[in-house]
Steps between C-alpha positions, in 0.01 A plus 500: 500500500337715765159414351214391720268216409125517538228271366525509120731803490844637579541819703780679314544806721373855520146369552505330160421141415509265203270205430673162501366422152669813360848412631630210287882502520534152349312610188552874457853637452396836648388330822815286515716813484282665765559198725874519430506871582306452825733216605788753485775256401865592546572350161317329218591367158291347227542376150398253237667178393427292198165535336301698750600351836513800730699504826507731800724525805398721795704577810312626806732543795724193509242277332488436128208372296538351154244392242476397136178492302359557154300789650693814598248608766495153656882475514526841669221420747647161592849645550361771730302242698791258529746757638339506848435124468122527455316180415399526133255269321615434147 
């Protein structure tokens, strides 16, 4: 994502930073889309199946991450994290 990590904050470029507690991509849809944008995927799709089960598919390079969850932000965040094979606690 080209962000730096410092104690209790993210360095987001141009001498700006964001507190860790303010960036909640698993809970806030705005932050999940910011994470998706910063990941710069080649392709992504998302949708809803049944009564509220949201799904997301994210392709970054040759890797693809998929996730399904009742929470839209969580599904997006997990799909982004799974594309580069990051270890994700569920």
